[in-house]
PDB file of N, CA, C and O in Angstrom, chain B, residues numbered from 101:
ATOM      1  N   MET B 101     -58.601 -61.974 -12.167  1.00  0.00           N
ATOM      2  CA  MET B 101     -59.419 -62.863 -12.952  1.00  0.00           C
ATOM      3  C   MET B 101     -60.826 -62.887 -12.374  1.00  0.00           C
ATOM      4  O   MET B 101     -61.018 -62.800 -11.161  1.00  0.00           O
ATOM      5  N   ALA B 102     -61.781 -63.004 -13.240  1.00  0.00           N
ATOM      6  CA  ALA B 102     -63.166 -63.046 -12.793  1.00  0.00           C
ATOM      7  C   ALA B 102     -63.462 -64.381 -12.111  1.00  0.00           C
ATOM      8  O   ALA B 102     -62.819 -65.397 -12.376  1.00  0.00           O
ATOM      9  N   SER B 103     -64.437 -64.343 -11.242  1.00  0.00           N
ATOM     10  CA  SER B 103     -64.809 -65.535 -10.491  1.00  0.00           C
ATOM     11  C   SER B 103     -65.265 -66.664 -11.417  1.00  0.00           C
ATOM     12  O   SER B 103     -64.971 -67.832 -11.167  1.00  0.00           O
ATOM     13  N   ASN B 104     -65.985 -66.312 -12.487  1.00  0.00           N
ATOM     14  CA  ASN B 104     -66.448 -67.330 -13.432  1.00  0.00           C
ATOM     15  C   ASN B 104     -65.280 -67.994 -14.154  1.00  0.00           C
ATOM     16  O   ASN B 104     -65.300 -69.203 -14.387  1.00  0.00           O
ATOM     17  N   LYS B 105     -64.265 -67.213 -14.508  1.00  0.00           N
ATOM     18  CA  LYS B 105     -63.097 -67.777 -15.177  1.00  0.00           C
ATOM     19  C   LYS B 105     -62.322 -68.689 -14.234  1.00  0.00           C
ATOM     20  O   LYS B 105     -61.816 -69.729 -14.654  1.00  0.00           O
ATOM     21  N   LEU B 106     -62.228 -68.312 -12.979  1.00  0.00           N
ATOM     22  CA  LEU B 106     -61.540 -69.157 -12.004  1.00  0.00           C
ATOM     23  C   LEU B 106     -62.294 -70.466 -11.794  1.00  0.00           C
ATOM     24  O   LEU B 106     -61.680 -71.525 -11.664  1.00  0.00           O
ATOM     25  N   ALA B 107     -63.613 -70.395 -11.760  1.00  0.00           N
ATOM     26  CA  ALA B 107     -64.417 -71.609 -11.596  1.00  0.00           C
ATOM     27  C   ALA B 107     -64.264 -72.520 -12.810  1.00  0.00           C
ATOM     28  O   ALA B 107     -64.152 -73.736 -12.657  1.00  0.00           O
ATOM     29  N   LEU B 108     -64.259 -71.954 -14.004  1.00  0.00           N
ATOM     30  CA  LEU B 108     -64.074 -72.742 -15.215  1.00  0.00           C
ATOM     31  C   LEU B 108     -62.686 -73.375 -15.243  1.00  0.00           C
ATOM     32  O   LEU B 108     -62.543 -74.541 -15.612  1.00  0.00           O
ATOM     33  N   LEU B 109     -61.674 -72.622 -14.860  1.00  0.00           N
ATOM     34  CA  LEU B 109     -60.318 -73.152 -14.804  1.00  0.00           C
ATOM     35  C   LEU B 109     -60.221 -74.282 -13.783  1.00  0.00           C
ATOM     36  O   LEU B 109     -59.531 -75.274 -14.016  1.00  0.00           O
ATOM     37  N   ASN B 110     -60.904 -74.135 -12.667  1.00  0.00           N
ATOM     38  CA  ASN B 110     -60.919 -75.168 -11.640  1.00  0.00           C
ATOM     39  C   ASN B 110     -61.562 -76.451 -12.171  1.00  0.00           C
ATOM     40  O   ASN B 110     -61.074 -77.547 -11.899  1.00  0.00           O
ATOM     41  N   ILE B 111     -62.635 -76.321 -12.913  1.00  0.00           N
ATOM     42  CA  ILE B 111     -63.303 -77.481 -13.502  1.00  0.00           C
ATOM     43  C   ILE B 111     -62.400 -78.153 -14.532  1.00  0.00           C
ATOM     44  O   ILE B 111     -62.289 -79.379 -14.556  1.00  0.00           O
ATOM     45  N   LEU B 112     -61.757 -77.358 -15.378  1.00  0.00           N
ATOM     46  CA  LEU B 112     -60.877 -77.921 -16.404  1.00  0.00           C
ATOM     47  C   LEU B 112     -59.686 -78.656 -15.785  1.00  0.00           C
ATOM     48  O   LEU B 112     -59.315 -79.735 -16.246  1.00  0.00           O
ATOM     49  N   ILE B 113     -59.099 -78.085 -14.764  1.00  0.00           N
ATOM     50  CA  ILE B 113     -57.983 -78.744 -14.092  1.00  0.00           C
ATOM     51  C   ILE B 113     -58.449 -80.020 -13.411  1.00  0.00           C
ATOM     52  O   ILE B 113     -57.733 -81.022 -13.423  1.00  0.00           O
ATOM     53  N   SER B 114     -59.624 -80.001 -12.824  1.00  0.00           N
ATOM     54  CA  SER B 114     -60.165 -81.203 -12.183  1.00  0.00           C
ATOM     55  C   SER B 114     -60.413 -82.310 -13.203  1.00  0.00           C
ATOM     56  O   SER B 114     -60.125 -83.478 -12.940  1.00  0.00           O
ATOM     57  N   LEU B 115     -60.946 -81.943 -14.365  1.00  0.00           N
ATOM     58  CA  LEU B 115     -61.166 -82.937 -15.411  1.00  0.00           C
ATOM     59  C   LEU B 115     -59.847 -83.487 -15.950  1.00  0.00           C
ATOM     60  O   LEU B 115     -59.745 -84.678 -16.245  1.00  0.00           O
ATOM     61  N   LEU B 116     -58.848 -82.636 -16.077  1.00  0.00           N
ATOM     62  CA  LEU B 116     -57.523 -83.078 -16.516  1.00  0.00           C
ATOM     63  C   LEU B 116     -56.945 -84.095 -15.540  1.00  0.00           C
ATOM     64  O   LEU B 116     -56.449 -85.144 -15.950  1.00  0.00           O
ATOM     65  N   PHE B 117     -57.008 -83.786 -14.259  1.00  0.00           N
ATOM     66  CA  PHE B 117     -56.475 -84.700 -13.264  1.00  0.00           C
ATOM     67  C   PHE B 117     -57.301 -85.987 -13.182  1.00  0.00           C
ATOM     68  O   PHE B 117     -56.747 -87.053 -12.914  1.00  0.00           O
ATOM     69  N   ALA B 118     -58.597 -85.905 -13.406  1.00  0.00           N
ATOM     70  CA  ALA B 118     -59.412 -87.119 -13.433  1.00  0.00           C
ATOM     71  C   ALA B 118     -58.962 -88.031 -14.570  1.00  0.00           C
ATOM     72  O   ALA B 118     -58.872 -89.247 -14.403  1.00  0.00           O
ATOM     73  N   GLY B 119     -58.682 -87.438 -15.716  1.00  0.00           N
ATOM     74  CA  GLY B 119     -58.163 -88.210 -16.843  1.00  0.00           C
ATOM     75  C   GLY B 119     -56.807 -88.818 -16.544  1.00  0.00           C
ATOM     76  O   GLY B 119     -56.535 -89.964 -16.903  1.00  0.00           O
ATOM     77  N   LEU B 120     -55.956 -88.041 -15.882  1.00  0.00           N
ATOM     78  CA  LEU B 120     -54.637 -88.561 -15.509  1.00  0.00           C
ATOM     79  C   LEU B 120     -54.748 -89.718 -14.522  1.00  0.00           C
ATOM     80  O   LEU B 120     -54.005 -90.694 -14.621  1.00  0.00           O
ATOM     81  N   ILE B 121     -55.660 -89.611 -13.586  1.00  0.00           N
ATOM     82  CA  ILE B 121     -55.847 -90.679 -12.597  1.00  0.00           C
ATOM     83  C   ILE B 121     -56.361 -91.942 -13.278  1.00  0.00           C
ATOM     84  O   ILE B 121     -55.896 -93.042 -12.978  1.00  0.00           O
ATOM     85  N   ILE B 122     -57.304 -91.793 -14.180  1.00  0.00           N
ATOM     86  CA  ILE B 122     -57.819 -92.958 -14.906  1.00  0.00           C
ATOM     87  C   ILE B 122     -56.724 -93.566 -15.786  1.00  0.00           C
ATOM     88  O   ILE B 122     -56.570 -94.786 -15.840  1.00  0.00           O
ATOM     89  N   GLY B 123     -55.969 -92.712 -16.468  1.00  0.00           N
ATOM     90  CA  GLY B 123     -54.871 -93.203 -17.305  1.00  0.00           C
ATOM     91  C   GLY B 123     -53.799 -93.905 -16.496  1.00  0.00           C
ATOM     92  O   GLY B 123     -53.278 -94.937 -16.918  1.00  0.00           O
ATOM     93  N   ALA B 124     -53.467 -93.358 -15.342  1.00  0.00           N
ATOM     94  CA  ALA B 124     -52.462 -93.991 -14.484  1.00  0.00           C
ATOM     95  C   ALA B 124     -52.965 -95.327 -13.952  1.00  0.00           C
ATOM     96  O   ALA B 124     -52.189 -96.272 -13.810  1.00  0.00           O
ATOM     97  N   ALA B 125     -54.246 -95.406 -13.661  1.00  0.00           N
ATOM     98  CA  ALA B 125     -54.802 -96.667 -13.173  1.00  0.00           C
ATOM     99  C   ALA B 125     -54.699 -97.747 -14.253  1.00  0.00           C
ATOM    100  O   ALA B 125     -54.428 -98.908 -13.947  1.00  0.00           O
ATOM    101  N   GLN B 126     -54.913 -97.370 -15.491  1.00  0.00           N
ATOM    102  CA  GLN B 126     -54.785 -98.330 -16.586  1.00  0.00           C
ATOM    103  C   GLN B 126     -53.318 -98.663 -16.870  1.00  0.00           C
ATOM    104  O   GLN B 126     -52.975 -99.817 -17.128  1.00  0.00           O
ATOM    105  N   LEU B 127     -52.478 -97.664 -16.822  1.00  0.00           N
ATOM    106  CA  LEU B 127     -51.058 -97.851 -17.129  1.00  0.00           C
ATOM    107  C   LEU B 127     -50.353 -98.700 -16.079  1.00  0.00           C
ATOM    108  O   LEU B 127     -49.516 -99.538 -16.413  1.00  0.00           O
ATOM    109  N   PHE B 128     -50.689 -98.484 -14.820  1.00  0.00           N
ATOM    110  CA  PHE B 128     -50.019 -99.178 -13.729  1.00  0.00           C
ATOM    111  C   PHE B 128     -50.843-100.340 -13.181  1.00  0.00           C
ATOM    112  O   PHE B 128     -50.659-100.744 -12.033  1.00  0.00           O
ATOM    113  N   GLN B 129     -51.740-100.871 -13.987  1.00  0.00           N
ATOM    114  CA  GLN B 129     -52.590-101.974 -13.546  1.00  0.00           C
ATOM    115  C   GLN B 129     -51.723-103.186 -13.206  1.00  0.00           C
ATOM    116  O   GLN B 129     -50.913-103.636 -14.018  1.00  0.00           O
ATOM    117  N   GLY B 130     -51.907-103.697 -12.006  1.00  0.00           N
ATOM    118  CA  GLY B 130     -51.156-104.851 -11.562  1.00  0.00           C
ATOM    119  C   GLY B 130     -49.832-104.510 -10.892  1.00  0.00           C
ATOM    120  O   GLY B 130     -49.158-105.400 -10.373  1.00  0.00           O
ATOM    121  N   GLU B 131     -49.452-103.248 -10.896  1.00  0.00           N
ATOM    122  CA  GLU B 131     -48.209-102.833 -10.250  1.00  0.00           C
ATOM    123  C   GLU B 131     -48.465-102.606  -8.761  1.00  0.00           C
ATOM    124  O   GLU B 131     -49.574-102.258  -8.355  1.00  0.00           O
ATOM    125  N   GLU B 132     -47.452-102.802  -7.980  1.00  0.00           N
ATOM    126  CA  GLU B 132     -47.619-102.661  -6.528  1.00  0.00           C
ATOM    127  C   GLU B 132     -47.731-101.203  -6.079  1.00  0.00           C
ATOM    128  O   GLU B 132     -48.245-100.931  -4.995  1.00  0.00           O
ATOM    129  N   TYR B 133     -47.261-100.274  -6.893  1.00  0.00           N
ATOM    130  CA  TYR B 133     -47.292 -98.862  -6.510  1.00  0.00           C
ATOM    131  C   TYR B 133     -48.376 -98.073  -7.237  1.00  0.00           C
ATOM    132  O   TYR B 133     -48.299 -96.847  -7.315  1.00  0.00           O
ATOM    133  N   LYS B 134     -49.385 -98.762  -7.770  1.00  0.00           N
ATOM    134  CA  LYS B 134     -50.499 -98.095  -8.457  1.00  0.00           C
ATOM    135  C   LYS B 134     -51.246 -97.154  -7.515  1.00  0.00           C
ATOM    136  O   LYS B 134     -51.606 -96.041  -7.899  1.00  0.00           O
ATOM    137  N   ASP B 135     -51.475 -97.603  -6.290  1.00  0.00           N
ATOM    138  CA  ASP B 135     -52.184 -96.763  -5.322  1.00  0.00           C
ATOM    139  C   ASP B 135     -51.366 -95.527  -4.966  1.00  0.00           C
ATOM    140  O   ASP B 135     -51.917 -94.440  -4.797  1.00  0.00           O
ATOM    141  N   THR B 136     -50.058 -95.694  -4.855  1.00  0.00           N
ATOM    142  CA  THR B 136     -49.197 -94.559  -4.531  1.00  0.00           C
ATOM    143  C   THR B 136     -49.263 -93.501  -5.623  1.00  0.00           C
ATOM    144  O   THR B 136     -49.336 -92.309  -5.325  1.00  0.00           O
ATOM    145  N   VAL B 137     -49.238 -93.918  -6.872  1.00  0.00           N
ATOM    146  CA  VAL B 137     -49.330 -92.976  -7.992  1.00  0.00           C
ATOM    147  C   VAL B 137     -50.670 -92.258  -7.964  1.00  0.00           C
ATOM    148  O   VAL B 137     -50.735 -91.049  -8.189  1.00  0.00           O
ATOM    149  N   THR B 138     -51.727 -92.989  -7.691  1.00  0.00           N
ATOM    150  CA  THR B 138     -53.056 -92.380  -7.612  1.00  0.00           C
ATOM    151  C   THR B 138     -53.117 -91.346  -6.488  1.00  0.00           C
ATOM    152  O   THR B 138     -53.641 -90.249  -6.680  1.00  0.00           O
ATOM    153  N   TYR B 139     -52.588 -91.692  -5.330  1.00  0.00           N
ATOM    154  CA  TYR B 139     -52.601 -90.758  -4.199  1.00  0.00           C
ATOM    155  C   TYR B 139     -51.749 -89.527  -4.476  1.00  0.00           C
ATOM    156  O   TYR B 139     -52.103 -88.425  -4.057  1.00  0.00           O
ATOM    157  N   LEU B 140     -50.639 -89.698  -5.171  1.00  0.00           N
ATOM    158  CA  LEU B 140     -49.800 -88.546  -5.533  1.00  0.00           C
ATOM    159  C   LEU B 140     -50.524 -87.616  -6.500  1.00  0.00           C
ATOM    160  O   LEU B 140     -50.439 -86.395  -6.371  1.00  0.00           O
ATOM    161  N   LEU B 141     -51.232 -88.187  -7.464  1.00  0.00           N
ATOM    162  CA  LEU B 141     -51.991 -87.353  -8.391  1.00  0.00           C
ATOM    163  C   LEU B 141     -53.110 -86.598  -7.676  1.00  0.00           C
ATOM    164  O   LEU B 141     -53.376 -85.438  -7.993  1.00  0.00           O
ATOM    165  N   ILE B 142     -53.754 -87.237  -6.730  1.00  0.00           N
ATOM    166  CA  ILE B 142     -54.802 -86.559  -5.955  1.00  0.00           C
ATOM    167  C   ILE B 142     -54.187 -85.430  -5.138  1.00  0.00           C
ATOM    168  O   ILE B 142     -54.758 -84.343  -5.054  1.00  0.00           O
ATOM    169  N   ALA B 143     -53.034 -85.680  -4.540  1.00  0.00           N
ATOM    170  CA  ALA B 143     -52.365 -84.636  -3.749  1.00  0.00           C
ATOM    171  C   ALA B 143     -51.946 -83.473  -4.640  1.00  0.00           C
ATOM    172  O   ALA B 143     -52.072 -82.315  -4.243  1.00  0.00           O
ATOM    173  N   LEU B 144     -51.452 -83.768  -5.836  1.00  0.00           N
ATOM    174  CA  LEU B 144     -51.065 -82.705  -6.765  1.00  0.00           C
ATOM    175  C   LEU B 144     -52.285 -81.927  -7.254  1.00  0.00           C
ATOM    176  O   LEU B 144     -52.202 -80.716  -7.460  1.00  0.00           O
ATOM    177  N   TRP B 145     -53.408 -82.604  -7.441  1.00  0.00           N
ATOM    178  CA  TRP B 145     -54.633 -81.929  -7.862  1.00  0.00           C
ATOM    179  C   TRP B 145     -55.141 -80.984  -6.775  1.00  0.00           C
ATOM    180  O   TRP B 145     -55.682 -79.918  -7.069  1.00  0.00           O
ATOM    181  N   PHE B 146     -54.962 -81.380  -5.536  1.00  0.00           N
ATOM    182  CA  PHE B 146     -55.496 -80.587  -4.427  1.00  0.00           C
ATOM    183  C   PHE B 146     -54.853 -79.199  -4.342  1.00  0.00           C
ATOM    184  O   PHE B 146     -55.491 -78.257  -3.872  1.00  0.00           O
ATOM    185  N   ILE B 147     -53.609 -79.059  -4.785  1.00  0.00           N
ATOM    186  CA  ILE B 147     -52.905 -77.770  -4.715  1.00  0.00           C
ATOM    187  C   ILE B 147     -53.594 -76.712  -5.585  1.00  0.00           C
ATOM    188  O   ILE B 147     -54.010 -75.682  -5.053  1.00  0.00           O
ATOM    189  N   PRO B 148     -53.733 -76.924  -6.915  1.00  0.00           N
ATOM    190  CA  PRO B 148     -54.399 -75.875  -7.705  1.00  0.00           C
ATOM    191  C   PRO B 148     -55.885 -75.735  -7.380  1.00  0.00           C
ATOM    192  O   PRO B 148     -56.441 -74.641  -7.476  1.00  0.00           O
ATOM    193  N   PHE B 149     -56.535 -76.848  -6.992  1.00  0.00           N
ATOM    194  CA  PHE B 149     -57.944 -76.775  -6.635  1.00  0.00           C
ATOM    195  C   PHE B 149     -58.143 -75.857  -5.433  1.00  0.00           C
ATOM    196  O   PHE B 149     -59.029 -75.002  -5.446  1.00  0.00           O
ATOM    197  N   SER B 150     -57.340 -76.024  -4.415  1.00  0.00           N
ATOM    198  CA  SER B 150     -57.462 -75.198  -3.212  1.00  0.00           C
ATOM    199  C   SER B 150     -57.140 -73.737  -3.503  1.00  0.00           C
ATOM    200  O   SER B 150     -57.837 -72.833  -3.041  1.00  0.00           O
ATOM    201  N   TRP B 151     -56.087 -73.518  -4.266  1.00  0.00           N
ATOM    202  CA  TRP B 151     -55.676 -72.147  -4.570  1.00  0.00           C
ATOM    203  C   TRP B 151     -56.739 -71.428  -5.394  1.00  0.00           C
ATOM    204  O   TRP B 151     -57.074 -70.279  -5.108  1.00  0.00           O
ATOM    205  N   LEU B 152     -57.271 -72.100  -6.417  1.00  0.00           N
ATOM    206  CA  LEU B 152     -58.303 -71.468  -7.237  1.00  0.00           C
ATOM    207  C   LEU B 152     -59.597 -71.271  -6.467  1.00  0.00           C
ATOM    208  O   LEU B 152     -60.287 -70.273  -6.674  1.00  0.00           O
ATOM    209  N   SER B 153     -59.937 -72.187  -5.595  1.00  0.00           N
ATOM    210  CA  SER B 153     -61.138 -72.026  -4.764  1.00  0.00           C
ATOM    211  C   SER B 153     -60.985 -70.847  -3.823  1.00  0.00           C
ATOM    212  O   SER B 153     -61.926 -70.080  -3.619  1.00  0.00           O
ATOM    213  N   TYR B 154     -59.797 -70.703  -3.249  1.00  0.00           N
ATOM    214  CA  TYR B 154     -59.523 -69.580  -2.365  1.00  0.00           C
ATOM    215  C   TYR B 154     -59.612 -68.260  -3.129  1.00  0.00           C
ATOM    216  O   TYR B 154     -60.234 -67.312  -2.650  1.00  0.00           O
ATOM    217  N   LYS B 155     -59.005 -68.187  -4.299  1.00  0.00           N
ATOM    218  CA  LYS B 155     -59.053 -66.964  -5.098  1.00  0.00           C
ATOM    219  C   LYS B 155     -60.483 -66.640  -5.518  1.00  0.00           C
ATOM    220  O   LYS B 155     -60.884 -65.476  -5.526  1.00  0.00           O
ATOM    221  N   SER B 156     -61.244 -67.660  -5.864  1.00  0.00           N
ATOM    222  CA  SER B 156     -62.628 -67.450  -6.288  1.00  0.00           C
ATOM    223  C   SER B 156     -63.482 -66.921  -5.131  1.00  0.00           C
ATOM    224  O   SER B 156     -64.335 -66.057  -5.334  1.00  0.00           O
ATOM    225  N   SER B 157     -63.257 -67.433  -3.930  1.00  0.00           N
ATOM    226  CA  SER B 157     -64.053 -66.980  -2.791  1.00  0.00           C
ATOM    227  C   SER B 157     -63.691 -65.563  -2.367  1.00  0.00           C
ATOM    228  O   SER B 157     -64.526 -64.849  -1.811  1.00  0.00           O
ATOM    229  N   LYS B 158     -62.460 -65.153  -2.623  1.00  0.00           N
ATOM    230  CA  LYS B 158     -62.040 -63.790  -2.275  1.00  0.00           C
ATOM    231  C   LYS B 158     -62.679 -62.746  -3.181  1.00  0.00           C
ATOM    232  O   LYS B 158     -62.842 -61.594  -2.777  1.00  0.00           O
ATOM    233  N   LEU B 159     -63.044 -63.135  -4.405  1.00  0.00           N
ATOM    234  CA  LEU B 159     -63.631 -62.187  -5.358  1.00  0.00           C
ATOM    235  C   LEU B 159     -65.110 -61.943  -5.095  1.00  0.00           C
ATOM    236  O   LEU B 159     -65.658 -60.954  -5.581  1.00  0.00           O
ATOM    237  N   LYS B 160     -65.767 -62.810  -4.346  1.00  0.00           N
ATOM    238  CA  LYS B 160     -67.214 -62.659  -4.106  1.00  0.00           C
ATOM    239  C   LYS B 160     -67.495 -61.682  -3.018  1.00  0.00           C
ATOM    240  O   LYS B 160     -68.656 -61.439  -2.691  1.00  0.00           O
TER     241      LYS B 160
END
């Protein structure tokens, strides 16, 4: 995959996870495990972000 496509995919995945985090914050408002859900989503986002960043840097 081209570096530009990997960067675009990384941005799209980041925006998707940002939406999920905002949605989870609204959905779990007032719940005691709202922070845990947010941290799990951030941890899940970090996996594809790191992998795509690594692949993008290898192509340069």
